[in-house]
MIKOL-230703 format. One record per residue (C-alpha): residue number from 1; chain; x, y, z. Coordinates in pm, 1 decimal. Last residue first. Layout:
<atoms>
   pos   unit         xx         yy         zz
   NUM      A          X          Y          Z
...
</atoms>
This chain:
<atoms>
   pos   unit         xx         yy         zz
   151      A     -670.4    -4258.5     2223.9
   150      A     -563.1    -4249.6     2548.4
   149      A     -887.7    -4389.7     2751.8
   148      A     -855.5    -4692.1     2520.3
   147      A     -579.1    -4850.2     2729.4
   146      A     -777.0    -5084.1     2924.0
   145      A     -998.6    -5130.0     2629.1
   144      A     -741.5    -5227.9     2386.4
   143      A     -620.4    -5493.3     2632.0
   142      A     -971.5    -5644.2     2640.0
   141      A     -996.2    -5642.4     2267.7
   140      A     -677.6    -5846.9     2254.4
   139      A     -796.9    -6072.7     2471.0
   138      A    -1161.8    -6133.6     2330.3
   137      A    -1022.4    -6164.7     1989.4
   136      A     -916.3    -5889.4     1729.9
   135      A     -854.7    -5830.3     1381.9
   134      A     -791.6    -5476.9     1274.8
   133      A     -439.3    -5520.7     1167.1
   132      A     -369.4    -5205.2     1046.8
   131      A     -487.7    -4990.8     1347.4
   130      A     -419.0    -4616.9     1273.8
   129      A     -635.9    -4444.9     1553.7
   128      A     -862.6    -4197.2     1410.4
   127      A    -1068.0    -4169.0     1741.5
   126      A    -1403.6    -4275.4     1564.4
   125      A    -1202.5    -4554.4     1382.1
   124      A    -1095.5    -4706.8     1702.3
   123      A    -1413.1    -4706.3     1902.0
   122      A    -1594.4    -4814.5     1605.0
   121      A    -1370.8    -5138.2     1593.3
   120      A    -1425.6    -5166.6     1986.2
   119      A    -1803.1    -5168.5     1993.2
   118      A    -1797.8    -5382.9     1685.1
   117      A    -1568.8    -5647.3     1833.3
   116      A    -1789.0    -5675.3     2160.2
   115      A    -1683.6    -5530.2     2500.6
   114      A    -1537.2    -5760.7     2763.4
   113      A    -1337.5    -5479.1     2910.0
   112      A    -1544.5    -5166.9     3000.2
   111      A    -1574.7    -5328.1     3360.2
   110      A    -1919.5    -5318.4     3497.4
   109      A    -1890.8    -5683.0     3625.0
   108      A    -1541.1    -5593.8     3777.2
   107      A    -1208.3    -5618.6     3669.0
   106      A     -932.6    -5438.2     3915.9
   105      A     -711.1    -5226.2     3697.1
   104      A     -352.0    -5209.5     3784.3
   103      A     -187.5    -4896.8     3691.7
   102      A      206.5    -4948.8     3632.6
   101      A      445.1    -4685.1     3513.4
   100      A      752.4    -4866.0     3411.9
    99      A     1074.3    -4853.3     3579.7
    98      A     1181.7    -5214.4     3545.5
    97      A     1087.1    -5317.8     3872.2
    96      A      733.1    -5194.8     3827.8
    95      A      715.9    -5395.6     3505.2
    94      A      833.0    -5711.7     3668.0
    93      A      603.9    -5669.7     3928.5
    92      A      303.6    -5623.1     3714.4
    91      A      395.6    -5931.2     3505.6
    90      A      440.4    -6131.9     3825.2
    89      A      108.9    -6010.5     3963.2
    88      A      -71.8    -6093.6     3621.9
    87      A       78.4    -6435.5     3623.8
    86      A      -38.8    -6488.2     4005.3
    85      A     -417.7    -6410.8     3916.5
    84      A     -400.1    -6569.5     3608.1
    83      A     -282.1    -6897.6     3785.5
    82      A     -529.4    -6858.8     4065.3
    81      A     -826.8    -6852.3     3834.0
    80      A     -704.8    -7148.0     3653.8
    79      A     -664.0    -7364.5     3960.9
    78      A    -1009.8    -7256.1     4076.8
    77      A    -1149.4    -7373.2     3732.9
    76      A     -957.6    -7702.5     3756.3
    75      A    -1109.2    -7735.9     4100.3
    74      A    -1451.9    -7725.0     3945.4
    73      A    -1371.9    -7978.3     3701.7
    72      A    -1220.0    -8219.3     3954.0
    71      A    -1557.3    -8163.5     4164.5
    70      A    -1772.8    -8258.6     3883.4
    69      A    -1975.6    -8012.5     3711.2
    68      A    -2337.7    -7989.8     3657.5
    67      A    -2396.7    -7731.9     3902.2
    66      A    -2090.4    -7584.4     4014.1
    65      A    -1906.7    -7701.0     4333.7
    64      A    -1819.8    -7401.1     4539.7
    63      A    -1596.6    -7187.5     4404.5
    62      A    -1374.2    -6989.0     4692.9
    61      A    -1223.1    -6682.6     4493.8
    60      A    -1042.4    -6448.9     4714.9
    59      A    -1115.8    -6088.9     4678.2
    58      A    -1022.1    -5889.2     4404.5
    57      A     -691.5    -5722.8     4381.7
    56      A     -539.7    -6030.6     4212.4
    55      A     -754.3    -6010.8     3916.8
    54      A     -532.6    -5712.1     3813.8
    53      A     -591.3    -5619.6     3437.4
    52      A     -275.7    -5433.0     3343.7
    51      A     -254.0    -5073.4     3225.8
    50      A      116.5    -5016.7     3140.1
    49      A      254.1    -4659.1     3095.3
    48      A      582.4    -4625.3     2898.6
    47      A      807.6    -4326.7     2868.8
    46      A     1065.4    -4412.3     2625.9
    45      A     1449.0    -4359.0     2755.0
    44      A     1522.7    -4710.7     2627.9
    43      A     1597.5    -4870.8     2959.9
    42      A     1298.3    -5133.0     2943.8
    41      A     1066.0    -5110.2     2602.8
    40      A     1196.1    -5457.1     2445.8
    39      A     1207.1    -5600.6     2804.0
    38      A      824.8    -5544.5     2779.5
    37      A      792.7    -5788.9     2473.2
    36      A     1019.7    -6024.5     2657.7
    35      A      801.3    -6038.4     2956.6
    34      A      482.3    -6096.6     2721.4
    33      A      671.7    -6345.7     2536.7
    32      A      727.9    -6524.5     2876.0
    31      A      370.9    -6532.2     2985.3
    30      A      224.3    -6632.7     2630.7
    29      A      119.4    -6395.4     2405.1
    28      A     -156.2    -6254.9     2170.9
    27      A      -48.9    -5918.3     2012.9
    26      A     -216.8    -5594.0     1921.2
    25      A      -67.9    -5291.1     1768.2
    24      A     -186.6    -4953.0     1764.0
    23      A      -48.2    -4661.7     1597.5
    22      A     -130.3    -4298.2     1683.6
    21      A      200.5    -4186.2     1556.8
    20      A      265.7    -3977.6     1885.4
    19      A       42.8    -4177.5     2104.2
    18      A      197.3    -4507.7     2056.5
    17      A      -51.5    -4762.5     2156.6
    16      A       56.6    -5125.8     2256.2
    15      A     -231.1    -5376.5     2300.4
    14      A     -146.1    -5695.8     2456.8
    13      A     -396.9    -6006.7     2512.8
    12      A     -229.6    -6269.3     2735.3
    11      A     -336.0    -6640.2     2630.4
    10      A     -325.4    -6835.1     2958.9
     9      A     -469.1    -6531.8     3134.5
     8      A     -369.9    -6140.0     3159.8
     7      A     -521.1    -5879.1     2971.7
     6      A     -223.5    -5625.8     2920.9
     5      A     -282.7    -5260.7     2785.7
     4      A       54.4    -5108.1     2665.3
     3      A       48.9    -4698.6     2641.2
     2      A      358.6    -4565.2     2478.9
     1      A      474.2    -4207.7     2510.6
</atoms>
């Protein structure tokens, strides 16, 4: 079985874990490359569970003017938040329509995502996961943490 963690955003972090071989792979993709990656698993007969960070499940965001930022900068932040919400929703809908099991994880202030690199690396080592490309960034670490419970 494959477990795929997806951390949405302008740069989408993707973590793919094969629980048979215990092999972990991470990728940093744009929206369309993420869709193409999921297509490679569709209709293969392989069981795939997708864990996606789903900010669309949070309450709407009404950003007041942020101290020190112009109105234009504040609006840009609000637009970016909306873009991340919509792209995550589209990825989730695509996955469901292609028969994947999808678990939408609502991010919160106590979320296990946003973990440090050292924490993630130590977790991977302690669980005997084969992770040859041990380089991560904040997006791929978040994707790893979404599927870490499967290690």
